C-alpha positions as CSV (number, residue, x, y, z in Angstrom):
1,M,0.4,118.1,4.1
2,E,1.3,116.3,0.9
3,L,0.0,112.8,1.0
4,R,0.7,109.8,-1.2
5,A,-0.5,106.2,-1.3
6,G,1.6,104.3,1.2
7,S,2.2,107.3,3.5
8,R,1.9,106.6,7.2
9,L,0.4,109.0,9.7
10,K,-0.2,109.0,13.5
11,S,-2.4,111.0,15.8
12,T,-1.0,113.5,18.3
13,V,-4.0,113.1,20.7
14,C,-4.7,109.4,20.7
15,D,-3.2,106.0,19.6
16,T,-4.6,106.1,16.0
17,E,-2.3,105.3,13.2
18,V,-3.2,105.0,9.5
19,I,-1.8,104.3,6.0
20,A,-3.0,106.2,3.0
21,V,-4.5,103.8,0.4
22,K,-5.6,106.5,-2.0
23,A,-4.7,110.2,-1.9
24,P,-5.6,113.3,-3.9
25,A,-3.0,115.2,-5.8
26,E,-3.3,118.4,-3.8
27,D,-2.3,119.1,-0.2
28,I,-4.8,118.0,2.4
29,D,-5.4,118.7,6.1
30,I,-5.8,115.2,7.7
31,R,-6.9,115.3,11.3
32,C,-7.6,112.8,14.1
33,G,-9.5,113.9,17.2
34,G,-9.5,117.5,15.8
35,A,-5.7,117.8,15.7
36,P,-3.5,117.5,12.7
37,M,-1.8,114.1,12.1
38,T,1.9,113.7,11.8
39,E,4.4,111.3,10.4
40,P,5.2,108.4,12.8
41,T,8.9,109.5,13.0
42,N,7.9,113.0,14.1
43,S,8.6,113.4,17.9
44,E,6.2,116.3,18.5
45,A,4.8,116.5,22.0
46,E,1.9,114.1,22.3
47,G,-1.0,114.4,24.7
48,G,-4.3,115.9,25.2
49,T,-7.7,114.4,24.3
50,P,-9.8,114.4,21.1
51,T,-12.1,117.4,20.8
52,E,-15.8,117.0,21.3
53,G,-17.4,115.9,18.0
54,A,-14.2,114.3,16.9
55,D,-14.1,111.7,19.6
56,G,-16.0,108.8,18.0
57,G,-12.9,106.6,17.7
58,T,-11.3,104.6,14.8
59,L,-11.5,100.8,14.2
60,M,-8.6,98.5,13.4
61,G,-8.6,97.3,9.8
62,K,-11.4,99.7,8.6
63,R,-11.0,102.0,5.6
64,Y,-12.1,105.6,6.0
65,V,-13.1,107.7,3.0
66,N,-14.2,111.3,2.3
67,P,-17.6,111.8,0.5
68,E,-16.0,112.1,-2.9
69,E,-13.8,109.0,-2.3
70,T,-10.7,110.8,-3.4
71,L,-9.1,109.9,-0.1
72,E,-8.9,106.5,1.6
73,L,-7.1,105.7,4.8
74,L,-6.6,102.3,6.4
75,C,-6.6,102.2,10.2
76,T,-3.6,100.2,11.4
77,K,-3.9,101.1,15.1
78,P,-7.2,102.1,16.7
79,G,-7.7,105.1,18.9
80,A,-10.2,107.4,20.6
81,G,-10.2,110.2,17.9
82,S,-12.2,110.3,14.7
83,L,-10.5,110.8,11.3
84,G,-11.3,113.9,9.3
85,V,-10.3,116.3,6.6
86,G,-10.3,119.7,8.3
87,D,-13.6,119.8,10.3
88,T,-15.3,117.2,8.0
89,L,-15.3,113.7,9.4
90,L,-14.5,110.7,7.3
91,E,-16.9,107.7,6.9
92,I,-16.2,104.0,7.1
93,K,-16.1,102.6,3.6
94,E,-18.9,100.2,2.9
95,S,-18.2,96.7,1.5
96,K,-19.2,96.1,-2.0
97,P,-21.9,93.3,-2.2
98,L,-20.8,90.1,-3.7
99,P,-22.6,88.9,-6.9
100,A,-25.4,86.4,-6.4
101,S,-24.4,82.8,-7.1
102,D,-27.5,81.1,-8.3
């Protein structure tokens, strides 16, 4: 799937919806709950449950990144499935510490 910053995606196995904040130039296999994500306008048959190991859930307002940080997704609607690229799960992006104000 070709992904660009601002692209919206939804899960086919849970309620998760995301917006791409940063996306790599090449095609990428974004998954949620172990199943490929689709565009929100796509009316593919939904249903099923997240696969084991990809059922950790997503949190509203959190940013998810791959280890290289070439992909960043913002969760706009939480769900039961975990976000991933292929079989590799994405991690929640850690906040940067604020500078000390002495």
